[in-house]
N, C-alpha and C positions, 0 to 999 in steps of 0.2 A: 730442390731449390728453384728450378726453372718453372715448376708448377705454381709456386707462390708469385713469381714475377709475372707470369702470364695472367694469373687471376687478378692481380693488382692492376695490370695494364688494361684488362677487359673492364674492370670497374671504373677506371678513369675514363676510358673511351665512352662507356655507357652514360656516365654522368655528364660528360661534356656534350654528348649527342642529345640527351634529354633536356639539357639547359640551352641547347642550340648555340653553344659557344664556339663559333666558327670564325670569328674575327675579333679585332681589338675592342670594338664597341660592345660586343656581347660576351666578352671573356668572363670566366667564372673565378671566384675566389676559392682556392683549393681548401683552405681551412673551413670555410662555410659549407662547401660541398662535401666535406668529410673524405677528401681524396688527397690529403696532404702526405703522400708517400714520397718523401724527398728524393730518395735514391732512384725510384722508378721514374719520377717526373724528370729528374736530371738526365737519365738514360733516354727517355722519350724525346727530350728537347735536343740532345746531341744527335739523335737519329733524324731530327726534322719532323717528328710526328706531332709535336705541340710547340707552341711559342708562348713566351711570357710578355706581358705588357710592362710598362715602366712601373706600374703600381704592384707588380708581382702576380697579377691575375693570369690565368692560363686559358688557352683556346686551342682547338684542334686545327692543324694546318690542312691544306688540300691534300698533301701527301699522307697525312695521318688519316684523313677521311677515306682515302682510296685504299689504304693498307689496314684498315680496321680489322681487328680479330673478330671472326664470325663465331658467335656462340648461340 
């Protein structure tokens, strides 16, 4: 089970990095980016790795950028 979580988290991190979604103005739509893994996104948000905008878009926080899974 943890392998699935790590794989999904790595995909989210890669997609946000590729889209340069590092702040509110550059946040990505999870549905459009095909990373709408609600449970994983909630877990990452609670951990402070990502943040959501008022519109529901997501971006990687500084903490998330520093703690990125290396693949």
